[in-house]
Structure formats: structure tokens, C-alpha cells
C-alpha positions, 0 to 999 in steps of 0.5 A: 500500500502506497502512502501519500507524501505530505510534500512533493518529493525532492529530485534525486541526484543521479545514481542515488538510491531512493528509499522509503521513509516512515512519516516520522523520518524527519524526527528520527534524523533530527534526533540522531543529529542532536545525539552528536551533542550528547552531554556527559552522563551526569549532566544528562541525568540532571537534565532528565530530572528537569530542574527547570520545572522545580520552580513549580515547587515555590507553591509550598510557600503559598500557605506560609505567605498567606498566613503571614508566617513566612518570616518566622525562622521555624516556618521558613526552615520547614518550608525549605525542607518541603521545597527540597523534598518536592524537588526530589519527588517531582524528579522521581516522577519525571524519570518514571514518566519519561521512561513510560512515554519514551516512544511517544516522546520521540514523536513529539517535536519538542519532547523528543529532545528530552534526555531519555527519549533522545537516548542520552540516558539508558532506561535502566539507569533512568528507572534507578535514578527515579527510585533514588530520587523518590527515596531521598524525597521521602527522607528529606520530608521526614526531617519536617514531620511524618505528615509531610512524608504522607503528603509527598508519598501521596503525590508520588503514588498518584503520579505513578498511577497517573503515568501508568494508567490515568494519563490516558483517561480523559478528565481524570488526567486533568484532575491528577495533574492538577492534584500535584499543584494542589499537594504542593500548596498543601504541603507548605501548610502541613510542614509548618502545622498551619491552618489552611483556608477552604478558599485558599484550597479552592483557589489553588485547586482551580488555578491548577486546573486552569494551568493543566487544561491550558497546557493540554489545549496548547499541545493540541494547537501545536500538534494539530491532528498528530496530538494523539500520537504524543498523548493518547487522551488528547484523542478524546478531547476537542479544542472547544472542550479544553477551551471551556475547561480552562476558561471555566477554571480561570473564572472560578479561580478569580472568584474564589480568590476574591472571596478569600481576599475579602474574607481575610480583609474582614477577619474579626481580630484584624490587627490594622484596619489599613490592611483591608484595602490592600487585600481588596486591591490585590484582586486587580493584579490577580485578575490581570495575571490570568488575563495575560496568561490566557493570551498565551493559552489562547494562541497555543503557547502555554505548553510549558507554563514555567517558560511562560511565567519566567520569560514574560516580563509583563506577567513577572511585573504584574506578579511582583505587584500582586505579591507586594500588595497581597503580602502587605495586606496579610502582614497587616492583618496578621491572618492565620491563612 
């Protein structure tokens, strides 16, 4: 059966031999070319651990910040412990996920250059590295308290199950990935024994869903009809459905944050009445952060959320304004989260 070429064949040089290549031959050639840049094994292992994505673990500071406890030495210590524990736990999942997805990653225009997919890190070594990272993550979490160990263990268990089964189940795959962000926010409060507001949890949960749905939407825009070849669950989604999910999640997140901010501003034992306008005003930059980020989601450029956040100066600037306004408000309130 003859396949239909995607573009006109280029003329062959005299005497050259004509060969039939699979549809992903260009990807294979590019991967082979990239292998000539193979880094040393220690460097490849570090790249496979994805340290750039550790920026997500800054979420462990959210609960201490909201409780105005981040400046306390003991809270800062436990937050740092939780951050390091989640870095190792996340790297454990990245190793396992990349091993499970090695074939589909090789068909993805960007993921095929990941160290495991590119062949820089052998699969057996990647599995061992993932196990080692997981054990270290649990060990570091134990320095804080056993509840922190439990949260980190739940995170790893959920995402191992996700990598093996649930990533191919529509809707559940969104929920599982979003739970990872939520657990990061929860562990910051658990490690420091802080009370977590229900509005804080709802804001974090739906904000996580917004990021995940936006990431999947961007993958569909980037890959087009080939999206299902790199992620099976995308075969069941449509762009209009994912657009509905990320827009609904963004709306809920902005509403729950507003309710949370106004709840903090009306705390009965508020230390300074001047805190109220700061917390209420913080809703404005918060909303504009989502409006700006949504521009990248809408055009399919939010496949890597950390790149969007760290590389866009406008988001960084608005985020800095929000942080200053919100932190000033909670410090004046002396809120408990």
C-alpha cells in the first residue's frame, strides 16, 4: 500500500538510491543529529530530572505567605525542607514518566529532545535514578514531620498511577495533574502545622486546573491532528472542550480568590484596619495575571507554563505587584491563612 507524501518529493541526484521513509523520518534524523551533542552522563541525568520545572515547587510557600508566617525562622526552615523534598519527588516522577512515554516522546517535536527519549540516558539507569530520587524525597520530608512524608508519598503514588494508567483517561488526567499543584500548596501548610483556608484550597485547586487544561489545549494547537500520537487522551478531547475547561477554571479561580481576599480583609481580630484595602486591591493584579496568561493559552503557547511565567516580563511585573500588595495586606492583618 502506497502512502501519500505530505510534500512533493525532492529530485534525486543521479545514481542515488531512493528509499522509503516512515512519516516520522524527519524526527528520527533530527534526533540522531542532536545525539552528536550528547552531554556527559551526569549532566544528562540532571537534565532528565528537569530542574527547570522545580520552580513549580515555590507553591509550598503559598500557605506560609498567606498566613503571614513566612518570616518566622521555624516556618521558613520547614518550608525549605518541603521545597527540597518536592524537588526530589517531582524528579522521581519525571524519570518514571519519561521512561513510560519514551516512544511517544520521540514523536513529539519538542519532547523528543528530552534526555531519555533522545537516548542520552539508558532506561535502566533512568528507572534507578527515579527510585533514588523518590527515596531521598521521602527522607528529606521526614526531617519536617511524618505528615509531610504522607503528603509527598501521596503525590508520588498518584503520579505513578497517573503515568501508568490515568494519563490516558480523559478528565481524570486533568484532575491528577492538577492534584500535584494542589499537594504542593498543601504541603507548605502541613510542614509548618498551619491552618489552611477552604478558599485558599479552592483557589489553588482551580488555578491548577486552569494551568493543566491550558497546557493540554496548547499541545493540541501545536500538534494539530498528530496530538494523539504524543498523548493518547488528547484523542478524546476537542479544542472547544479544553477551551471551556480552562476558561471555566480561570473564572472560578478569580472568584474564589476574591472571596478569600475579602474574607481575610474582614477577619474579626484584624490587627490594622489599613490592611483591608490592600487585600481588596490585590484582586486587580490577580485578575490581570490570568488575563495575560490566557493570551498565551489562547494562541497555543502555554505548553510549558514555567517558560511562560519566567520569560514574560509583563506577567513577572504584574506578579511582583500582586505579591507586594497581597503580602502587605496579610502582614497587616496578621491572618492565620
